[in-house]
C-alpha positions, 0 to 999 in steps of 0.5 A, a space after each residue: 095075298 101070301 104071294 104078294 107078302 112073300 114077294 115084298 119080303 124077297 125084295 126087301 132082303 134083296 135090297 139089304 144085300 151090300 152092293 159093291 163100292 162103285 155100284 153104291 157111288 152110282 146109285 148115291 149119285 143117281 140119287 143125287 142127280 135126280 134131286 139136285 140136277 134134274 130140275 134143270 137137266 134131264 136124262 136126254 141132255 146126256 144122250 146127245 150125238 155131239 159132245 165135248 166130253 171126251 174121257 172121264 176127266 172131262 166129265 168130271 170137270 163138267 160136273 164140278 163146273 156145274 155144280 158151282 153154279 147151284 145156288 141151293 146146295 154145296 157139294 162135297 167132293 165124295 158127292 161130286 164124285 158120285 155123281 160123276 160115277 152115276 153119269 159115267 155108268 149111266 151115259 158115257 161109259 168112260 174107261 168101262 170095258 165093251 162087252 165082248 162080242 157073241 162068239 162065232 158059231 162054227 
């Protein structure tokens, strides 16, 4: 039982650490997306092989356009940016540097 309590305390401490601004935006965007967009959209919709989205501006425009079609909630500019950041971080990766290729063995 003591190990479980220590694990819970460690998890709580880790969650209390401040995240970077982009990580906070993406996390808040994830929550907004799951609560307000997840009813009609599901994660696989963003994994289509053919997408009309070519860059961050396209993604932002699409999020803003679809947000106006919801009748249950109005989103602030900041919230729309957070949802956009979440979708970019989790699915689209526009402007995110590609990971470095592994070093060649000699």
